[in-house]
MARZAFI-353531 format. One record per atom (N, C-alpha, C): x, y, z; residue in three letters. Coordinates in steps of 0.001 Angstrom, whole numbers, padded with zeros to 6 digits, always signed. Atoms other than C-alpha are relative to their C-alpha. Layout:
BEGIN
XYZALA ...
***
This chain:
BEGIN
-001009-000312+001012MET +003867+027407+020634MET -000340-000180-001376MET +000434+000516+001568THR +002177+025651+017954THR -001188+001200-000652THR +000506-001229+000542LEU +000456+028725+017429LEU +001116+000799-001107LEU -001442-000678+000455LEU +003878+030462+016839LEU +000577-000866-001427LEU -001089+001202+001081LEU +005279+027282+014568LEU -001196+000502-001421LEU +001063-000192+001281SER +001441+028197+012478SER +000306+001183-000748SER +000004-001786+000191GLU +002261+032257+012563GLU +001283-000145-001343GLU -001183-000263+000601ILE +006053+031376+010981ILE -000482-001074-001431ILE +000067+000408+001760GLN +004722+028896+008037GLN -000941+001140-000314GLN +001283-000447+001078ASN +002171+031568+007248ASN +000815+001144-000750ASN -000974-001013+000314PHE +005020+034317+007354PHE +001007-000795-001628PHE -000370+000221+000658TYR +006766+032073+005129TYR -000547-000505-001684TYR +000837+000137+000697HIS +004048+031435+002836HIS -000261+001344-000716HIS +000146-001532+000379ARG +003566+035040+002437ARG +001723+000674-000715ARG -001580-000112+000435SER +007840+035480+001783SER +000492-000723-000331SER -001049+001702+000136PRO +008890+032037+000140PRO +001077+000524+000191PRO -001510-000399+000789ASP +012151+033863-001058ASP +000728+000303+001813ASP -000560-000162-001211SER +012639+034878+002776SER +001234-000768+000450SER -001632+000474-000370ASN +016177+034139+004438ASN -000129+000059+001527ASN +000272-000204-001843GLU +014787+034908+008410GLU -000181-001312-000087GLU +000376+001072-000729VAL +015019+031774+010461VAL -000799-000369+001264VAL +001191-000028-001139SER +013303+032590+013511SER -000568+001353+000122SER +000869-000756-000932PRO +010659+034333+015256PRO +001258+001080+000997PRO -000886-000551-001440ARG +012033+037377+017697ARG -000843+000538+000522ARG +001302-001126-000266THR +008797+039531+018338THR -000655+000162-000835THR +000566-000870+000673LEU +006090+041625+017393LEU +000204+001079-000492LEU -000310-000935+000389ASP +006126+044578+015374ASP -001543+000868+001331ASP +001224-000603-000840ALA +003755+047516+016412ALA -001233+000342-000137ALA +001119+000369+000384ASP +000996+046404+014083ASP -000741-001776+000475ASP +000169+001341-000718GLY +001267+043255+016046GLY +000483-001292-001375GLY -000842+000938+000908ASN +003190+041250+013121ASN +000814-000532+000442ASN -001143+000834-000932LEU +005634+038219+013599LEU +001119+000976-000507LEU -001085-000476+000326VAL +008977+039687+013375VAL +000907-001415-000228VAL -000561+001270+000177MET +011407+036853+011868MET +001741+000663+000004MET -001371-000262+000105VAL +015459+037302+011667VAL +000587-000831-000075VAL -001023+000466+000730LYS +018267+036143+009820LYS +000744-000886+001353LYS -000353+000443-000762SER +020577+033559+011237SER +000913+000529+000974SER -001006-000953-000340LYS +023340+036351+011976LYS -000409+000757+000760LYS +000816-000858-001175ASP +020641+038116+014543ASP +000446-000556+001402ASP -000018+000818-001216TRP +021423+037531+018151TRP -000768-000518+000819TRP +001336+001188-000048THR +018298+036055+018674THR -000141-001384-000463THR +000410+001157+000624SER +017927+033550+016521SER +000376-000995+000795SER -000554+001431-000497GLY +019497+030507+018717GLY -001327-000101+000985GLY +000895+000397-001112PHE +016541+031154+021204PHE -000759-000771-000432PHE +000790+000742-000353PHE +013727+029801+019448PHE +000045-001825+000037PHE -000620+001449+000259PRO +015430+026529+018688PRO +000169-000632+001437PRO -000226+000476-001255GLY +016217+026752+022412GLY -001285-000398+000713GLY +001205+000468-000862VAL +012699+027102+023192VAL -000879-001182-000536VAL +000627+001001+000053LEU +011728+024214+021280LEU +000714-001218+000823LEU -000894+001380-000356TRP +014491+021736+022432TRP -000326+000277+001714TRP +000345+000176-001633LEU +013120+022698+026157LEU -001185-000447+000120LEU +000837-000155+000366LEU +009988+022308+025175LEU -000444-001798-000183LEU +000104+001147+000605TYR +010542+018644+024149TYR +000652-000669+001778TYR -000270+000451-001587GLU +012339+018174+027479GLU -001038+000391+000826GLU +001762+000110-000926LEU +009124+019245+029604LEU -000699-000948-000670LEU +001353+000737-000450THR +007125+017110+027805THR +000106-001672-000884THR -000407+001223+000231GLY +009062+014294+025846GLY -000344-000243-001303GLY +000893+000694+001478LYS +007105+014501+022657LYS +001015+000026-001242LYS -000696+000436+001142GLU +008832+013367+019558GLU -000097+001594-000765GLU +000611-001150+000958THR +006834+016408+017433THR +001329+001255+000746THR -000710-000690-000357TRP +008867+018615+019775TRP +001443+000313-000413TRP -001404+000165-000141LYS +012359+017602+019117LYS -000032+000052-001466LYS -000534+000354+001226ASN +011859+017112+015676ASN -000202+001761-000849ASN +000210-001305-000222HIS +010350+021008+015294HIS +001674+000255+000175HIS -001151-001025-000944ALA +013715+021989+017708ALA +001197-000602-001327ALA -001298+000225+000702ARG +016384+019885+015087ARG -000487+001051-001388ARG +000140-000806+001195ASP +014791+021990+011965ASP +000268+001121-000433ASP +000007-001555-000404PHE +014675+025419+013123PHE +001773-000203+000460PHE -001221+000050-000658THR +018293+024230+014835THR +001135+000362-001286THR -001079+000210+001073LYS +020096+023389+011546LYS +000444+000955-000795LYS -000051-001516+000837ASN +019273+026852+009849ASN +001248+000269+000897ASN -000971-001118-000682LEU +022017+028525+012422LEU +001624-000701-000502LEU -001505+000940+000604GLU +024971+025822+011172GLU +000975+001152-000088GLU -000703-000835+000192GLN +026558+028568+009499GLN +000424+000876+000858GLN -000546-001171-001054GLU +026981+030702+012240GLU +001167-000418+000979GLU -000955+000494-000811LYS +029367+028439+013791LYS +001211+000524-000679LYS -001017-000275+000459ASN +032230+030407+011583ASN -000261+001773+000247ASN -000311-001027+000027ASN +030713+033454+012152ASN +000710+001364+000900ASN -000934-000391-001370GLY +033743+035660+013956GLY -000468+001623+000184GLY +000387-001965-000250SER +031952+039247+013573SER -000410+000282+001045SER +000818-000025-000946THR +030101+038389+016458THR +000261-000052+001631THR -000068+000484-001288HIS +030276+037722+020138HIS -001325-000725+000633HIS +000550+000759-000911ASP +027159+036095+020558ASP -000864-001397-000436ASP +000362+001166+000576MET +027612+032985+019686MET -000020-001308+001309MET +000781+000962-000981GLY +026719+031554+023103GLY -001450+000108+000141GLY +001318+000025-000070PHE +022757+033088+022596PHE -000149-000824-001316PHE +000603+000840+001379LYS +022625+031554+018831LYS +000816-001339+000245LYS -000904+001170+000462ILE +025134+028338+018843ILE -000354-000870+001483ILE +000275+001072-001200TYR +024955+027003+022830TYR -001549-000204-000020TYR +001517+000205+000150CYS +020599+027585+022976CYS -000694-001007-000923CYS +000845+000580+000848SER +020113+025989+020282SER +000893-001718-000307SER -000832+001147+000086PHE +023058+023288+019192PHE +000738-000538+001826PHE -000301+000338-001850GLY +023853+023349+023362GLY -000674-001121+000028GLY +001066+000951-000229ASN +020914+021892+023923ASN -000323-001395-000566ASN +000205+001108+001190SER +020614+019515+020637SER +000999-000971+000786SER -000551+001201-000647TYR +023523+017716+022465TYR -000094-000013+001008TYR -000031+000071-001241ARG +022556+018095+025714ARG -001409-001142+000330ARG +001442+000981+000086LEU +019041+016141+025266LEU +000345-001032-001104LEU +000404+001229+000913THR +019892+013782+022456THR +001463-000514-000432THR -001496+000202+000142GLY +024027+013623+022499GLY +000139-000169-001820GLY -000441-000408+000825ASP +023875+014840+018739ASP +001356-000251-000328ASP -000854-000076-000126THR +027101+014117+017710THR +000697+001526-001173THR -000155-001223+001204ARG +027298+016920+014668ARG -000105+000978+000582ARG +000075-001018-001118SER +026011+019239+017364SER +000988+000525+000814SER -001322+000135-000832ARG +028937+018520+019685ARG +001049+000619-000560ARG -001116-000637+000686LYS +030925+019618+016859LYS -000237+001154-000337LYS +000185-001700+000578ILE +029167+022881+015598ILE +000319+000718+001302ILE -000726-000888-000882VAL +029561+023800+019520VAL +001431+000194+000106VAL -001430-000273+000400ILE +033044+023208+019071ILE +000802+001088-000315ILE -000728-001136+000829GLU +034068+025063+016423GLU -000695+001388-000121GLU +000693-001208-000332SER +031525+028064+017303SER +001085+000541+001241SER -000907-000498-000673ALA +034346+027901+020301ALA +000838+000436-000174ALA -001330-000786+000666TYR +037006+028634+018466TYR -000217+000872-000719TYR +000340-001110+000397THR +035197+031005+016734THR +000002+001320+001107THR -000008-001084-000762LEU +034626+032900+019451LEU +001270+000501+000634LEU -001012-000664-000644ALA +038014+032839+021147ALA +001121+000697-000582ALA -001255-000798+001048LYS +039798+034597+018102LYS -001003+001176+000693LYS -000046-001928-000694ARG +037908+037681+019846ARG +000208+000590+001124ARG -000348-000391-001272PHE +039347+037497+022960PHE +001796+000769-000481PHE -001000-000428-000434ASN +042225+039963+023555ASN +000951-000185+001541ASN -000933-000278-001021PRO +045160+039328+025827PRO +000199+000979+000503PRO -000471-000939-000214SER +045812+042504+026130SER -001102+000269+001235SER +001129-000391-001207VAL +042449+043554+027614VAL -000516-000782+001437VAL +000798+001067-000642GLY +041315+040312+028928GLY -001044-000552+000131GLY +001561-000037-000136CYS +037810+040222+027467CYS +000484-000984-001707CYS +000256+000061+001468ILE +036657+039060+024395ILE -001040+001065-000348ILE +000463-001721+000274ARG +035644+042385+022637ARG -001773-000873-000544ARG +001781+000055+000335SER +031123+043068+022154SER +000060-000228-001623SER +000453-000634+001833TRP +030950+045097+018917TRP +000676-000097-000726TRP -001420-000226+000747ASP +032754+045423+015954ASP -000841+001292-000647ASP +000514-000988+000267HIS +030186+048291+015208HIS +000075+001591+000723HIS -000403-001151-000653ASN +030234+051945+016115ASN +001400+000056+000714ASN -001757+000268-000134ARG +034057+052299+016245ARG +000051+001253+000401ARG +000286-001289-000156ASP +032873+056082+016102ASP +000225+000212+001844ASP +000015-000170-001460LYS +032549+055604+019845LYS +000767-001002+001243LYS -000758+001191-000418TRP +034092+052503+020820TRP +001776-000558-000374TRP -001296+001018+000389SER +037884+051032+020496SER -000218-001030+000224SER +000030+002230-000270PHE +037069+047432+022229PHE -001288+000427+001048PHE +000832+000091-000831PRO +033745+047560+023654PRO -000497-001241+000611PRO +000714+001419-000266VAL +032565+044752+026237VAL -000994+000831+000772VAL +001142-000207-001006ILE +029174+044649+027411ILE -000371-001464+001112ILE -000033+000702-001065ILE +028093+043066+030425ILE -000593-001740-000606ILE +000269+001379+000781ASP +026071+040393+028204ASP +000966-001100-000188ASP -001088+000930+000715ASN +029241+039169+026928ASN +000013-001068+001410ASN +000574+000712-000863MET +028764+037267+030308MET -000843-001630-000185MET +000642+001150-000139MET +026727+034665+029446MET +000358-000675-001751MET -000791+000427+000629ASN +028568+033750+026147ASN +000948-001289+000886ASN -000854+000993-000775LEU +031049+032031+028741LEU -000270-001510+000014LEU +000531+001817+000145GLU +028979+028265+028814GLU +000181-000581-001193GLU -000174+000926+001438LEU +029851+027874+025316LEU +001636-000385+000600LEU -001595+000171-000172LEU +033709+028369+026101LEU +000176-001250+001112LEU +000004+001167-001057PHE +033262+026320+029464PHE +000062-001555-000609PHE +000126+000858+000739SER +031951+023899+027344SER +000691-000793-000531SER -001247+000639+001687ALA +034311+023437+024379ALA +000849-000762+000937ALA -000939+001005-001022THR +036849+022465+027444THR -000064-000982+000254THR +000752+001316-000465ARG +034434+019760+028711ARG +000277-000774-001174ARG +000312+000707+001299LEU +033933+018550+025378LEU +001617-000272-000616LEU -001327+000419+000537THR +037911+019078+024001THR +001105-000845+000794THR -000567+000070-000880GLY +039365+018685+026924GLY +001809+000915+000026GLY -001383-000798-000266ASP +041640+021684+025957ASP -000693+001333+000629ASP +000199-000710-001456PRO +042154+023934+029130PRO +000148+001658-000900PRO +000020-001282-000075THR +042301+027228+027012THR -001271+000988-000407THR +001571+000276+000136PHE +038644+027554+026267PHE -000742+000704+001475PHE +000418-000567-001276ARG +038275+027863+029991ARG +000628+000961+000512ARG -001018-000791-000019GLU +041499+029855+030275GLU -000671+001620-000241GLU +000908-001160+000358ILE +039432+032720+028277ILE -001421+000229+000724ILE +001277+000085-000773ALA +036334+032432+030065ALA +000324+000590+001389ALA -000725-000535-001397VAL +038227+032985+033765VAL +000226+001681-000528VAL -000608-001292+000207ILE +039874+035623+032473ILE -000843+001277-000100ILE +000915-000776+000490HIS +037321+037169+030753HIS -000909+000624+001366HIS +000672+000337-001313ALA +035164+036685+034215ALA +000660+001087+000779ALA -000982-001064-000916ASN +038015+038488+036246ASN -000128+001346-000395ASN +000269-001516+000357THR +038190+041675+034157THR -000964+000268+000072THR +001536-000212-000091THR +034305+041808+033826THR +000153+000649+001464THR +000064-000073-001500MET +034424+041571+037584MET +000517+001043+000632MET -001159-000708-000141GLU +036994+044181+038004GLU -000858+001494-000018GLU +000234-001226+000336ASN +035709+046854+035832ASN -001287+000708-000333ASN +001571-000327+000781HIS +031945+046309+034887HIS -001105+000221+001176HIS +000880-000676-001063PHE +030603+047135+038455PHE +000245+001315+001216PHE -000078-001140-000760ARG +029827+050143+040874ARG +000583-000760+001293ARG +000183+000637-001097GLU +030193+049946+044409GLU -000887-001235+000704GLU +001021+000912-000418ASP +026915+048806+045114ASP -000342-001240-000871ASP -000204+000903+000638PHE +027497+046151+042494PHE -001273+000188-000582PHE +001425-000288+001416GLY +024646+047871+039910GLY +001548-000026-001237GLY -000807+000402+001167THR +026372+047200+036417THR +000127+001413-000708THR +000167-000916+001376TRP +027774+049611+033694TRP -000579-000732-001559TRP +000544+000200+000909HIS +025842+048733+030220HIS +001721-000637-000671HIS -001365+000121+001007VAL +029753+049025+028635VAL +000910+000437+000411VAL -000873-000745-000557VAL +033192+049559+029279VAL +000764-000325-000904VAL -000817-000359+001170ASP +035355+050521+026506ASP +001554-000047+000647ASP -000683+000135-000439TYR +038653+049423+026522TYR +001278+000680-001396TYR -000873-000377+001053HIS +042210+050486+024879HIS +000379-001166-000482HIS -000325+000907+000456PRO +042865+047566+022661PRO +001582-000910-000197PRO -001986+000055-000026ASP +046940+047458+023207ASP +000045+000171+001109ASP -000356+000122-001861THR +047168+048604+026977THR -000989-000925+000753THR +001427+000588-001031GLY +043813+047351+028335GLY -000186+000731+000954GLY +000655-001115-001123GLN +043196+050554+029992GLN -001255+000151-000250GLN +000880-000663+000207VAL +040102+051684+030361VAL -000602+001165-000445VAL -000120-001347+000373ILE +038731+054461+028552ILE -001451+000850+001013ILE +001482-000885-000619LYS +035075+054948+029384LYS -000995-001122+000555LYS +001016+001595-000173LYS +032041+052948+030892LYS -000942+000960+000131LYS +001905-000740+000699ASN +028119+054261+029387ASN -000526-001547-000209ASN +000986+000876+000436THR +025392+052590+028437THR -000640+000319-001635THR +000942-000481+000812HIS +023449+051914+025613HIS -001052-000151-000041HIS +001443+000387-000202GLN +020510+050270+026212GLN -000801+000744+001650GLN +000487-000769-001880GLY +020183+051980+030020GLY -000565+001040-000280GLY +000793-000596+000184TYR +018567+054639+030752TYR +001100+001480+000029TYR -001138-000923+000620ASN +021971+057033+031147ASN +001343-001139+001015ASN -000947+000945-000314HIS +025207+056239+032095HIS +000881-000567+001252HIS -000184+000319-001484ASP +025267+056061+035453ASP -001608-001245+000620ASP +001156+001118-000060SER +022025+053905+035604SER +000217-001415-000080SER -000010+001195-000027THR +021645+050079+036081THR -000908-000487-000631THR +000343+000444+000544TRP +020059+048714+033352TRP -000504-001810+000259TRP +000312+000882-000786SER +018181+046061+034246SER -000019-001713-000510SER -000524+001308+000262ARG +018685+043203+032149ARG +001622-000081-000271ARG -001528+000072-000112GLY +022254+043771+032040GLY +000517-000672+001355GLY -000529+000138-001503GLU +022015+043231+035954GLU -000435-001155-000181GLU +000506+001176-000001ALA +019986+040028+035062ALA +001020-001061-000579ALA -001235+000974+000815TRP +022740+039022+032508TRP +001250-000329+001189TRP -001632+000143-001046ALA +025668+039533+035424ALA -000624-001281+001075ALA +000655+001267-000732LEU +023045+037374+038012LEU +000680-001054-000792LEU -000337+001466+000687TYR +023219+034596+035648TYR +001502+000011-000432TYR -001283+000246+000596GLY +026822+034861+034453GLY +000695-000307+000981GLY -001264+000321-000962PHE +028701+034860+037547PHE -000710-001307+000795PHE +000383+001419-000568THR +026367+031693+039178THR +000659-001034-001068THR -000850+001698+000962LEU +027347+029242+035959LEU +001746+000703-000170LEU -001538-000080+000042CYS +031166+030933+036420CYS +000264-000523+001392CYS -000047+000797-001145TYR +030890+029460+040233TYR -000422-001352+000038TYR +000445+001710-000315ARG +029049+025857+039220ARG +001288-000339-001068ARG -000912+000761+000728GLU +032022+025885+036357GLU +001372-000408+000299GLU -001454-000259-000995THR +035087+026954+038905THR +000139-000131+000846THR +000665+000642-001614ARG +033504+026228+042096ARG +001147+001308+000703ARG -000578-001485-000225ASP +035792+030210+042440ASP -000930+000313+000835ASP +000381-000511-000707LYS +034602+031341+045691LYS -000339+001288-000370LYS +000116-001651+000584ARG +034947+035110+044097ARG -001240-000089-001111ARG +001017-000192+000763TYR +032360+034227+041926TYR -001721-000505+000747TYR +001300+000654-000992LEU +029438+033113+044371LEU +000216+001361+000538LEU -000024-001302-000576GLU +030436+036171+046080GLU -000655+001158-001177GLU +000388-000613+000969GLN +029491+038598+043241GLN -001108-000455-000355GLN +001134-000038+000040ALA +026772+036806+042473ALA -001053+000009+001093ALA +001195-000672-001405GLU +025300+037180+045682GLU -000082+001486+000182GLU +000000-001680-000187ASN +026582+041009+045745ASN -001254-000022-000981ASN +001062-000614+001251ILE +024418+041127+042313ILE -001509-000164+000924ILE +000898+000049-000165ALA +021590+039563+044198ALA -000478+000567+000841ALA +000148-000654-001201SER +021553+041796+047016SER -000363+001258-000775SER +000375-001036+000910PHE +021336+044800+044485PHE -001051+000060-000483PHE +000902+000271+000806ILE +018966+043253+042834ILE -001253-000013+001117ILE +001233+000498-000576LEU +016554+042460+045851LEU -000159+001102+000786LEU +000489-001035-000838ASN +017081+045302+048033ASN +000082+002133-000906ASN -000130-001210+000380HIS +016920+048276+045249HIS -001483+000241+000442HIS +001584-000267-000343PRO +013763+050373+046292PRO -000659+000014-001171PRO +000936-000479+000809ASN +012757+050894+042962ASN -000439-001467-000798ASN +000394+000994+000128LEU +012151+046852+042748LEU -001154+000175+000412LEU +001516-000141+000241PRO +008333+046833+041850PRO +000083-001525+001293PRO +000709+000726-000817ASP +006221+044593+044492ASP +000476-001686-000383ASP +000341+001482+000543ASP +005900+041525+042296ASP +001235-000215-000519ASP -000978+000265+000962LEU +009607+041302+041219LEU -000044-000001-001320LEU -000765-000293+001904VAL +009506+041985+037295VAL +000532+001634+000155VAL -000734-001491+000100PRO +011690+045051+037193PRO -000509+001157-001318PRO +000451-000905+000994TYR +011047+048002+035242TYR +001268+000111-000675TYR -000863+000373+000697TRP +013394+048185+032411TRP +001670+000799+000206TRP -000959-000337-000287ASP +016189+050041+034044ASP -000620+000334+001441ASP -000062-000849-001467PHE +016637+050502+038032PHE -000233+001371+000335PHE -000663-001316-000312ASP +016998+053989+037601ASP -000919+001078-001067ASP +001061-001136+000613ALA +014217+055187+034936ALA -000964+000984+000561ALA +000308-001189-000764PRO +012924+058482+035646PRO -001484+000082+000345PRO +001910-000091-000503ASN +008926+058011+035644ASN -000214-000635+000923ASN +000318+001042-000583ILE +009185+055091+037854ILE -001439+000648+000707ILE +000949+001346+000212PRO +005962+053630+038377PRO -000466-000094-001498PRO +000236+000341+001711ASP +005390+054767+034615ASP +000520-000777-000845ASP -000692+000628+000968GLU +007553+052910+033110GLU +000266-001658-000074GLU +000590+001127+000532PRO +007292+050041+031134PRO +000914-001420+000625PRO -000681+001177-001297ARG +008397+046468+033284ARG +000988-000662-001630ARG -000562+000777+000953ASP +010970+044315+031483ASP +000078-001538+000247ASP -000358+001361-000421VAL +009874+040590+031580VAL +001290-000684-000202VAL -000798+000862+000079SER +012451+039308+030233SER +001618+000078+000618SER -000660-000021-001285ALA +014722+040558+033023ALA -000072-001004+000919ALA +000296+000798-001007ALA +012669+038838+035299ALA +000173-001611-000525ALA -000597+001748+000586SER +013092+035223+033227SER +001456-000214+000422SER -001615+000802-000155ILE +016757+035385+033294ILE -000164+000174+001468ILE +000206+000108-002062MET +016515+036275+037500MET -000270-000869+000056MET +000592+001203-000550ALA +014312+033760+038040ALA +000865-001226-000412ALA -000638+001389+000909SER +016243+030991+035830SER +001397+000272+001332SER -001108+000120-000505ALA +019503+032385+037635ALA -000034-000293+001850ALA +000537+000143-002030PHE +018093+032520+041690PHE -000212-001400-000242PHE -000274+001144-000144TYR +017508+028963+040902TYR +001304-000715+000178TYR -001207+001243+000123GLU +020942+027633+040122GLU +000152+000891+001106GLU -000412-000442-001416LEU +022126+030180+043011LEU -000747-000833+000867LEU +000301+000736-001813SER +020022+028737+045535SER +000422-001218-000057SER -000243+001067-000607ARG +021508+025445+045252ARG +001543-000079+000383ARG -001436-000033-000388TYR +025181+027060+045935TYR +000297+000741+001146TYR -000169-001149-000931SER +024517+029864+048572SER -000990-000145+001023SER +000575+000401-001433LYS +024007+029822+052347LYS -000847+000832-000005LYS +001471-000808+000186ASN +020755+032181+051131ASN -000574-000723-000630ASN +000231+000875+001178GLY +019593+029611+049004GLY -001559-000398+000115GLY +001869-000069-000338SER +016271+029653+050663SER -000659+001209-000391SER +000719-001270+000381LEU +015834+033028+050176LEU -000204+000036-001721LEU +000354-000002+001856TYR +016584+032747+046256TYR -000465-000891-000347TYR +000830+000721+000053LYS +014440+029943+046165LYS -000978+000671-000016LYS +001007-000466-000324ARG +011473+031875+047122ARG -000033+000777-000865ARG -000026-001103+000601THR +012659+034918+045486THR -000566-000484-001658THR +000187+000686+001349ALA +012698+032767+042097ALA -001258-000431-000249ALA +001308+000878+000161ASP +009334+030875+042773ASP -001262+001503+000182ASP +000903-001260+000031SER +007918+034706+043491SER +000002+000246-001316SER -000551-000720+001163ILE +009257+036042+040452ILE -001208-000858-001015ILE +000791+000892+001723MET +007672+032962+038020MET -001750+000162+000591MET +001694-000228-000595SER +004289+033085+040350SER -000639+001422-000874SER +000454-001641+000167SER +003991+037025+039461SER -000105-000310-001795SER -000439+000129+001738ILE +005039+036125+035447ILE -001298-000981-000438ILE +000693+001160+000904ILE +002645+033545+035183ILE -001618+000563+000228ILE +001406-000361-000675ASN -000258+035294+037251ASN -000507+001722-000585ASN +000249-001363+000152GLY +000444+038750+035703GLY +000491+000295-001898GLY -000869-000187+001557TYR +002449+038638+031962TYR -000227-000938-000837TYR +000342+000903+000934MET +001369+035697+030335MET -000934+000123-001370MET +001164-000431+001178SER -000473+035602+026735SER -001013-001286+000417SER +001205+000472+000272ARG -003882+034417+026529ARG +000016-000716-001188ARG +000222+000882+000926LYS -004851+031795+024514LYS -000205+000034-001577LYS +000303-000623+000712LYS -004391+032497+021242LYS +000249+001342-000444LYS -000858-001911-000460GLU -002645+035805+022200GLU +001402+000314-000329GLU -001780-000785-000253ALA +000421+037888+020956ALA +000529-001424-000953ALA -000779+000986+000914LYS +001145+034952+017791LYS +000865-000801+000150LYS +000024+001005-000267GLY +001399+032374+019927GLY +001939+000072+001415GLY -000871-000001-000903PHE +004618+033856+022275PHE -000647+000051+001778PHE +000209+000105-001356ILE +004734+033054+025972ILE -000818+000951+000705ILE +000040-000642-000757LEU +005114+035912+027616LEU +000018+001513-000529LEU +000260-001530+000378LYS +004450+039776+027092LYS +000396+001183+001034LYS -000778-000997-001147HIS +005549+043142+028748HIS +001866-000025-000201HIS -001898-000054+000143SER +009595+043022+027651SER -000084+001404-000864SER -000207-001220+000332THR +011590+045591+027085THR +001411-000440-001081THR -001346-000222+000052GLY +014280+045595+024474GLY +000969+000905-000008GLY -001249-001402+000082SER +016044+049210+024134SER -001052+000838+000177SER +001167-001583-000259ALA +013623+051892+025476ALA +000688+001094-000458ALA -000346-001243+000120PRO +016270+054617+024743PRO -000060-000127-001332PRO -000033-000394+001237SER +015969+054014+021267SER -001463-000486-000749SER +001830-000010-000029GLY +011879+053246+021606GLY -000041-001470-001383GLY -000006+001814+000589SER +012743+049416+020174SER -000815-001059+000944SER +000259+001276-000972GLU +010814+046495+021335GLU -000577+000288+001347GLU +000235-000333-000901VAL +009320+048496+023736VAL -002185-000631+000548VAL +001039+000722-000270ASP +006560+046405+025985ASP -000933-000846-000992ASP +000619+000812+001054VAL +006483+043662+023429VAL -000202-001413+000761VAL -000844+001513+000014PRO +006890+039601+023525PRO +001274-000202-000815PRO -001550+000161+000647LEU +010564+038698+023052LEU +000109-001359+000023LEU +000131+001940-000195ILE +011484+035014+022068ILE +000806-000319+001380ILE -001165+000276-001275TYR +014431+035445+025001TYR -000663-000349+001069TYR +000870+000347-001270SER +011977+035805+027558SER -000240-001118+000113SER +000562+000861-000572ASP +010045+033257+026991ASP +001182-001548-000056ASP -001052+001232-000480TYR +013373+030672+026720TYR +000554-000096+000985TYR -000465+000414-001565TYR +014491+031731+030087TYR -000651-000190+001153TYR +001396+000930-001248PHE +010975+031170+031655PHE -000267-001125+000069PHE -000246+002092+000646LEU +011216+027515+030202LEU +000708-000135+000601LEU -000860+000557-000956GLU +014048+027302+031503GLU +000271-000105+001882GLU +000779+000149-001066ALA +013356+028379+034843ALA -000751-000573+000573ALA +000624+001329-000542LEU +010900+026194+035107LEU +000112-001096+000078LEU -001058+001925-000300ILE +012941+023071+034437ILE +000552+000007+000983ILE -000305-000512-001136ARG +015032+024674+037010ARG -000651-000186+000782ARG +001390-000337-001008ALA +012069+024619+039186ALA -000059-001396+000627ALA +000450+001483+000080MET +011280+021200+038499MET +000914-000858+000422MET -001157+000251-000307ARG +014979+019779+038800ARG +000192+000488+001416ARG -000114+000056-001492LEU +015425+021309+041520LEU -000483-000487+001647LEU +001229+000755-001149GLU +012598+019574+043700GLU +000457-001240-000044GLU -000060+002132-000213LYS +013482+015921+042505LYS +001773+000110+000388LYS -001820+000607+000006GLY +017531+016929+043351GLY +000479-000036-001145GLY -000521-000365+001636ASP +018624+016909+039609ASP +001148+000665-000352ASP -001218-000903+000749PRO +021587+018313+038181PRO -000458+001154-000483PRO +000621-001210+000783VAL +020867+021804+037129VAL +000793-000401-001274VAL -000281+000335+001681ILE +020965+022406+033077ILE +000425+001050-000244ILE 
***
């Protein structure tokens, strides 16, 4: 990660007027791709730095984390996106959790207020995208489950139950409409904004409308596990267990448990893997192992995924500009970010590592 920090400084030397704030990936020529604060991935690099501080206790990581986190503060009022959890909770949320910084606490709360404005009570969901209005009226993507942690935290911090209520309603609506009988997921569900009626179910990043996009399934596993943590509603635990069963029993899951980018991609085994999905799954399985009767299975699964990643998908020293992991897939249908490092893959890998360590010690989950 020291190498990545150096590459970022080189980027700013070449582009001193740039308003990009965080690294996201590498382009086809191996050059660093930086993004603006409004990008949905902007919070992951500050989050990586906070997790490195948690792992090492070294002040240098905390100082770097603060520097990169402060560049995202303006996003607390960006109501044009649902990605507030990714941007703010991974950065300012970790800042507050690890340091007790009161300004970070305030920004988490303000961001939750901004996110809550995207909730439509007629639909029972937080709107995901504002783009492609010619395709969708009120799109909700499975990824949106990851923003609920911000809302749950805001209720804990303020005592206002509204945030929690929105999160619960969103989770319930998602549970009802986003899953097939086998607990595979649709990526996008489009609703009528006035009646809440489901208009269509399709994909944007998966292979086709009837396939299960691997990272989407990982978001679902993680999201319903955290919903159980926050509510102790057994329906969410059962949902997470059913999602886990889909993943672990799918005939196209490779032996090393690092999934192809879509469970139904047409040319398996000659399809790109998605290490980001594997990292998210590992982190989720570690947490789910705390709650489920299948806990030992989920712990072994998470351990196996982490072992596979470490032995087969990590960057070597001075490789990949300092990103930790290789071989992730952003959006295969559009040919974007295929078989590359992705910063959110690194984030959830480090989170999974910390969760494994905390699990061994009997410490609470993060």
